[in-house]
C-alpha positions in Angstrom: -138.6 93.6 64.3 -136.9 92.6 67.6 -133.8 94.8 67.2 -135.5 97.8 65.6 -133.9 101.0 67.0 -131.1 99.0 68.8 -127.6 100.4 68.3 -124.4 98.5 68.2 -120.8 98.8 67.1 -117.1 98.5 67.7 -115.3 101.5 69.2 -111.5 101.8 69.6 -109.9 103.4 72.7 -106.7 105.0 71.4 -104.0 107.3 72.8 -100.5 107.7 73.9 -99.0 105.2 76.5 -100.2 105.7 80.1 -103.1 108.1 79.5 -105.6 105.8 81.3 -107.3 103.9 78.5 -107.4 100.6 80.4 -108.7 102.2 83.6 -111.4 103.9 81.5 -112.4 100.7 79.9 -112.7 98.9 83.3 -114.8 101.8 84.6 -117.1 101.8 81.6 -117.7 98.1 82.0 -117.9 98.1 85.8 -115.5 95.2 86.1 -111.9 94.5 85.3 -111.0 93.1 81.9 -107.8 95.0 81.3 -104.8 95.3 83.6 -103.6 98.7 84.7 -100.4 100.0 86.2 -98.8 103.4 86.6 -96.1 102.4 84.1 -96.4 103.1 80.3 -96.9 100.4 77.7 -98.7 98.1 80.1 -101.2 97.0 77.5 -99.6 94.8 74.9 -102.5 93.7 72.7 -106.0 94.7 71.8 -108.5 93.7 74.4 -112.3 93.7 73.8 -114.8 94.8 76.4 -118.5 94.6 75.9 -121.0 97.0 77.4 -124.7 96.2 76.9 -127.3 98.6 78.3 -130.9 99.4 77.3 -131.0 100.1 73.6 -127.4 99.6 72.7 -124.3 97.5 72.9 -120.7 98.8 72.4 -117.7 96.6 71.9 -114.7 98.5 73.1 -111.3 97.7 71.7 -108.6 98.8 74.2 -105.4 99.3 72.3 -101.7 99.5 73.2 -100.4 103.1 73.5 -99.2 104.5 70.2 -95.5 105.4 70.4 -92.3 105.5 68.4 -91.4 101.9 68.7 -87.8 100.6 68.2 -87.9 96.9 68.9 -90.0 94.4 66.9 -92.2 93.6 69.9 -93.2 97.3 70.4 -93.6 97.8 66.7 -96.1 94.9 66.6 -97.9 96.5 69.6 -98.4 99.7 67.7 -99.5 97.8 64.6 -102.3 96.3 66.7 -103.6 99.8 67.7 -103.5 101.0 64.1 -105.2 97.9 62.8 -108.0 98.3 65.4 -108.7 101.9 64.1 -109.3 100.5 60.6 -111.9 97.9 61.8 -114.1 99.9 64.1 -117.1 102.2 63.6 -116.0 104.9 66.0 -112.9 106.1 68.0 -112.4 107.4 71.5 -109.2 109.4 71.8 -108.0 109.5 75.4 -105.7 112.4 76.4 -104.0 112.8 79.8 -104.7 116.5 80.6 -102.3 116.4 83.6 -99.3 115.3 81.5 -99.6 116.8 78.0 -97.3 115.7 75.2 -98.3 118.1 72.3 -95.9 116.8 69.7 -96.9 113.2 70.2 -100.6 114.2 70.4 -100.2 115.8 67.0 -99.3 112.4 65.6 -102.4 110.8 67.1 -104.5 113.6 65.6 -103.1 112.8 62.1 -104.1 109.2 62.5 -107.6 110.2 63.5 -107.8 112.6 60.5 -106.8 109.9 58.1 -109.3 107.4 59.6 -112.2 109.9 59.1 -114.4 108.1 61.6 -116.7 109.5 64.3 -114.4 110.4 67.2 -115.0 111.4 70.8 -112.3 113.1 72.6 -111.9 112.1 76.3 -109.9 114.6 78.5 -108.9 112.2 81.3 -107.4 112.9 84.7 -109.3 116.1 85.3 -108.9 115.5 89.0 -105.2 116.4 88.6 -105.7 119.9 87.1 -107.4 123.1 88.2 -111.0 123.7 87.0 -109.9 127.0 85.5 -107.5 125.0 83.1 -110.2 122.8 81.7 -112.3 125.3 79.6 -109.2 126.6 77.7 -108.2 122.9 76.9 -111.7 122.1 75.6 -111.6 125.3 73.5 -108.1 124.4 72.1 -109.1 120.8 71.1 -112.4 121.9 69.6 -110.5 123.9 67.0 -108.3 121.0 66.0 -110.9 118.6 64.7 -114.7 118.3 64.5 -115.1 115.8 67.4 -118.5 114.3 67.9 -118.1 115.3 71.6 -115.4 116.4 74.0 -115.9 114.8 77.4 -113.9 115.6 80.5 -113.5 112.6 82.8 -111.6 111.2 85.7 -111.5 107.5 85.0 -110.0 106.8 88.4 -112.8 108.7 90.2 -115.6 107.6 87.8 -116.3 111.2 87.2 -117.9 111.8 83.8 -118.4 108.1 82.9 -122.2 108.3 82.5 -121.8 111.4 80.3 -119.4 109.5 78.1 -121.7 106.5 77.8 -124.4 108.8 76.4 -122.1 110.3 73.8 -120.8 106.8 72.8 -124.4 105.7 72.2 -125.0 108.5 69.7 -122.1 107.5 67.4 -123.2 103.8 67.2 -125.0 102.7 64.0 -128.3 100.8 64.2 -127.8 97.1 64.4 -128.2 93.9 66.5 -126.0 93.0 69.5 -122.8 91.1 68.7 -122.6 89.3 72.1 -125.0 88.0 74.7 -125.9 90.8 77.2 -124.2 89.2 80.2 -120.8 89.0 78.4 -118.2 91.6 79.3 -115.2 90.3 77.3 -114.3 87.7 74.8 -110.9 87.3 76.4 -110.2 83.7 77.4 -109.7 83.1 81.1 -106.2 81.8 80.6 -105.2 85.0 78.9 -106.7 87.1 81.7 -104.7 85.0 84.2 -101.5 85.6 82.3 -102.2 89.3 82.2 -103.0 89.6 86.0 -99.7 87.8 86.8 -97.9 90.3 84.4 -99.7 93.2 86.1 -98.2 92.1 89.5 -94.8 91.9 88.0 -95.2 95.4 86.6 -96.2 96.6 90.1 -93.4 94.9 92.0 -90.4 95.2 89.7 -88.5 98.3 88.4 -86.6 99.7 85.5 -86.3 97.3 82.5 -87.6 94.2 84.3 -91.4 94.6 83.7 -90.8 95.1 80.0 -88.5 92.1 79.7 -91.1 89.7 81.1 -93.7 87.7 79.3 -96.2 85.3 81.0 -97.5 82.2 79.4 -100.1 79.9 81.0 -98.9 76.4 80.2 -101.8 74.6 81.9 -105.3 75.7 82.9 -107.5 73.1 84.5 -110.9 73.5 86.3 -112.2 71.2 89.0 -115.9 72.1 89.4 -116.4 69.7 92.3 -113.8 71.5 94.3 -114.6 75.0 92.9 -110.9 75.1 92.0 -108.9 76.4 89.0 -105.3 75.0 88.6 -103.0 77.3 86.7 -99.4 76.6 85.8 -97.7 79.6 84.3 -94.2 80.5 83.2 -92.6 83.9 83.5 -90.1 84.4 80.7 -87.2 86.9 81.1 -84.4 87.9 78.7 -81.4 87.5 81.0 -80.2 85.2 83.7 -79.7 88.2 86.0 -83.4 89.1 85.6 -84.4 85.6 86.6 -82.8 86.1 90.0 -84.5 89.5 90.4 -88.0 88.1 89.6 -87.5 85.1 91.9 -86.1 87.4 94.7 -84.2 86.6 97.8 -85.4 83.1 99.1 -88.1 83.3 96.4 -89.9 86.1 98.2 -90.7 88.3 95.1 -92.1 85.4 93.1 -94.2 84.3 96.1 -95.6 87.8 96.4 -96.4 88.0 92.7 -98.2 84.6 93.0 -100.2 85.6 96.1 -101.4 88.9 94.7 -102.3 87.3 91.4 -104.1 84.4 93.0 -106.1 86.7 95.3 -107.3 88.9 92.5 -108.2 85.9 90.2 -110.2 84.4 93.1 -112.0 87.7 93.6 -112.8 88.1 89.8 -113.9 84.5 89.3 -115.4 83.6 92.6 -113.4 80.3 92.7 -110.4 79.0 94.5 -107.2 79.3 92.5 -104.0 77.2 92.8 -101.2 79.1 91.0 -97.9 77.4 90.2 -95.3 79.9 88.9 -92.0 79.2 87.1 -89.3 81.5 85.8 -87.3 80.8 82.6 -84.8 82.7 80.5 -85.6 83.2 76.8 -82.8 85.5 75.5 -83.9 88.4 73.3 -87.5 87.3 73.0 -88.7 90.9 72.2 -86.4 91.1 69.2 -87.2 87.9 67.2 -90.5 86.9 65.6 -89.8 83.2 66.0 -89.4 83.7 69.8 -92.6 85.8 70.0 -94.4 83.0 68.2 -92.9 80.4 70.6 -94.4 82.4 73.5 -97.8 82.1 71.8 -98.8 85.8 72.4 -102.4 86.4 71.4 -101.7 88.5 68.3 -98.5 86.9 66.8 
């Protein structure tokens, strides 16, 4: 039998906002499929990343950070994470050891206990704490739950990534691969383009602005002869005042967002990119389901 002994399965990356789940996913895959910023709640929907190595394939599901959500949009984000936990074979719980939030971590632990699935605990950002603090943390968490493994890593520094891969392989059931070996994500290119643009907005704007923006790719055209991708995208904001901030003085901020996004997409795809950005106001889009549907977000 061709796939005898081969292991495969879906594994959810879960945790509080801003613990480094997306950075960890990108490092496990060796390429960028999820956007990352220092701001919490950057990830808005479940993103699949596929890692195929000798003898196994794991399909990671990177989830939005689990938090107490007030607005409809954030509630739907958290629902995405909880739904992913139901549908996977295993769980990776990512904890930021440099910025502990014990009360909120307790809520995540309850979710894991209810799921009852093989779980690996990843203690992330170990580069930001003293080595003497690590062993007591491992001891503390080992008494909370029978984790399959507790793996200290620094996703940013790639420290502990190979150890984590070995532990993930152990929790996968036997089965054939779900995707071709060269595939790293099932995320459409137009969604990745929208996400990269949104990442740059998160990096270049402050306070409420990043959370009030949504990016929709209206047109996505490829010209193979010119090795060119044409993208027309709209950045939606909630207020007229936010529109002025996103555009910036003499259009400088919008131009910078476009330049950074275009350069990254060209690097990722190995093609020239023409990026045409517009900014529009859609009042209260985070609060109403009909407006969320109008934006065509991947999970609405």
